[in-house]
N, C-alpha and C positions, 0 to 999 in steps of 0.2 A: 347763801343766796339772798339777794335783797328783794327780788320780785320773782314771779313765776317765769322760769326760763322759757324760751321759745325758739323754734327753728326758723331760719330764713334761708331762702335760696341765695346762691352766690350771684351777684349782679355786678354791673360795671361800677356801681356806687360803693360796693364793699369788697371787691376782689383784692385790692391792695392791702387792706386791713387783714384780710384772710391770709394773704401771703406773708404778712409780718408776724402772724401768730407763732409763738415758740413755746415748746415744752421745756420742762426743767432740764438742765444740762445732763443730768445722770440718766435721762430717758431718751435722749436724742438717738441713741443706737437702736431703739425699739420702734420708732415711727418715722416714716418719711416726711419730709417737709410738705406743707400744704400746697406749695406751688407744684410739686411733682404730682400730688394727688389730683389737682385741678387739670394738669396736662393730661393725665390718664383719663380723667372724666371727659375731657374735650375729645380725646381720641376714640373713646368708646361710650358715647352718650346713651346708647340703648341699655347698657349694663350698669353704669355708674349713677349714683344718686348722692351728689355732694350737698351738704347743708352746713350752715353755721349755727352755732348755739349762742344766743344772746341772753344776758340778764340785764334788763333795762336797755341802756344804750351801750353796754359793755360787751364786746365779743369775748367769749370765755372758752369756746371750744369749736372744733371742726369735726364733723363725722361724715363718712362716706360709706354707703351701702352698695352691695352688688346684688344682681338678681339673675337667677337661672344660669349659673355658670357651672360648667363641668371642669373639675380640677384636672382630670386626665381624659381629654377628648378621645384618645385612642383606645381607651378601655370601654368596651360596650356596656359594662355593668356600672360604670360611673354615672351617678345620678346628678341632675342639675341641682345646684344649691343656691341659696340666697343668704346673705348675711352682712356682717360688719367687715368692711374692707379696711377702713382707717378710722382711728379715733385719736384725736390730739386735744388734750385739755391744757389750756395755757398755763405756763409756769405761775405759781402762786394762786391758782384757782382750784387745785385739786382738793378733794375731801369735802366739797360743798354740794355734791350731788349732781354736778353737770355731766359727768361720764355716765352715771346711771340714767339720767334723763335722756341722753343721746342714744344709749342702747335701747331704752324703752321705746323711743320714737322709731328706731329702725325696726324693732319687733312689730310695732303697730303697722308700719308700712308693708312689711312682709305679710302680715295677716290680711291687710286690705287687698293685697294682690293674690290672696288665696293660699299663701304658704303656711306651713305648719311647723317649720323648724328653722332655726337661725344657726348659721355657721360663722365661726371666727377663727382666725389663726393668730398666734403670738410667738414672739421670740422668748426663750427662757433666759433667766439671769437675774442677778441682783438689780432691784429697782424696776423690774419688768412688770407687765400687766397680768401675769398669771393669777395671782391671788384675787385681783379685782374681778376677773371673769369667773373664777370658781365661786366667789361669794355671790355673784349674780345667778348662779345655778348652772352655768355651762359645765359640761363634763368632757373630759378628754376622750377622743374616739380611738386613740392608739395610732392614728394616722399622722403622717408628716406631710406638709406641703412645702417642698424644698427644705429649708432649715427651720420651718415654723411648726409648732404644735397645732393640731386641729382640734377645736372644741365645738360642741353643739349644745343647743338648748331647744327642747320641744316646747312649742307654744300651746297655750290652752285653746281648746275648740270653743268657738262662739256659738 
């Protein structure tokens, strides 16, 4: 990191740069392209919270959160969840704290909205994000969401 990273909303001025953000080739199978995420956010603006991570003038990552989503709406015991929907750190920018910063910002937004737990899903495999999420304190719940592992992190009370 060269400066303190910051979050920015996606705007007409930065949307093309956002769509050009690419992860390392070995990670492409674990994260959808930013353009797909932005399309999903456009289609479901009440649920999605897309943001860009900048370090100075450099776009270094994309993060999108979700709020109050039921994973299985037909299950009356399924509780609404909030968490990390997508995280893409640009190729060559990993290991510099941008992913941790993005996750921390999602946690802060969930706390601001009154939430107490963060949910994330990830695909398993070599070069996947599992170790990253486990290092941040997420624990596997034993659930699967389609072919994705479900992890959760309890947030501190304020």
